[in-house]
C-alpha positions, -999 to +999 in steps of 0.1 A: -070-125+059-056-095+077-060-094+115-060-056+116-077-033+091-073+004+101-092+032+082-073+064+074-084+097+059-064+087+027-037+065+016-009+091+021-019+095+058-015+058+061+019+059+046+028+089+070+017+068+100+038+038+088+068+060+081+066+072+116+063+036+129+093+023+110+113+054+120+107+044+155+120+009+148+153+023+136+149+024+098+166+054+081+166+045+045+139+037+020+144+018-013+114+024-037+108+020-075+116+051-094+084+045-113+058+055-086+038+083-072+055+108-050+030+099-023+047+065-020+080+080-008+073+116+002+061+108+038+094+089+043+114+118+028+097+143+050+109+123+082+144+124+070+147+088+054+174+087+027+155+076-004+170+052-029+153+045-063+154+012-081+144+003-116+112-017-125+108-051-143+095-042-177+072-072-178+055-068-144+060-031-139+070-040-103+102-030-084+133-049-094+153-052-062+173-079-079+201-094-058+210-060-040+225-060-006+204-040+019+215-021+050+201-031+084+182+002+086+168+001+051+132-006+044+119-017+011+087-004-003+075-022-034+046-006-052+017-026-068+010-012-103-015-019-130-031-048-113+003-065-107+009-074-071+043-076-054+050-112-042+065-109-007+082-142-010+104-127-037+122-110-011+122-117+027+134-081+035+100-068+025+077-058+053+057-030+037+039-027+004+021+002-012-010-016-025-028+016-033-034+006-068-042-031-064-073-034-042-092-062-058-062-080-071-051-114-058-025-112-030-006-144-024+005-133+011-007-114+041+024-112+061+036-078+049+018-046+061+000-030+032-014+005+025-044+007+002-060+039-012-097+043-016-096+076-036-122+083-063-101+067-090-098+033-073-119+000-078-134+005-044-137+041-033-150+060-003-143+092-023-112+096-003-097+074+023-073+045+029-067+014+048-036+001+066-036-038+066-014-056+090-010-087+110+012-068+135-007-058+167+021-034+177+017-015+143-021-016+148-019-001+183+005+026+171-018+036+142-048+036+165-029+057+191-017+082+165-045+084+140-062+115+155-051+135+125-060+110+098-094+093+107-117+083+079-150+103+080-184+086+087-197+094+051-165+079+036-170+048+057-206+044+046-196+049+009-170+022+012-194-003+029-218+003+000-190-004-025-181-036-007-216-049-012-211-046-050-175-056-052-181-088-071-201-068-098-174-041-100-146-066-105-166-086-131-170-054-151-132-047-147-125-081-159-146-077-190-128-044-197-095-062-194-106-090-217-117-063-243-082-047-241-066-081-247-086-088-279 
């Protein structure tokens, strides 16, 4: 349901592009769960954002922003983990989600911009690669105008398209694995 899907060389490159975009919009702080991968916040750190960590909810493994007060120049970056997806309606301040680990999960909302990873360990892979999903044409134009250093290769794209054709089968196998774990 996203208007713009932009391929990148990897998920981290997508985060770098988005960190640059939000810097241009005046954001200078990032709040991110402490339970995450460095790639989720390092791009922002490299640009000079002040990084603030929050705890996670023990039941969902998702960021627990609680009823915190946020600065006007602060960006929230919830991270989808273990098939759990951040619900953007839980916090109206959220405009960006690191969904690197949740491709194939059900998303209830397409309003936030998302980054998705397509590395070899993901449900859908291109061997390497990533996607930026956004409804925002200005973000899409910025990414397209600045993606010269992070384009997805042709072989990666071809592999990704082959995986898409088999996505239903792949997800069915993952659901069977999940059912086995729950026994």
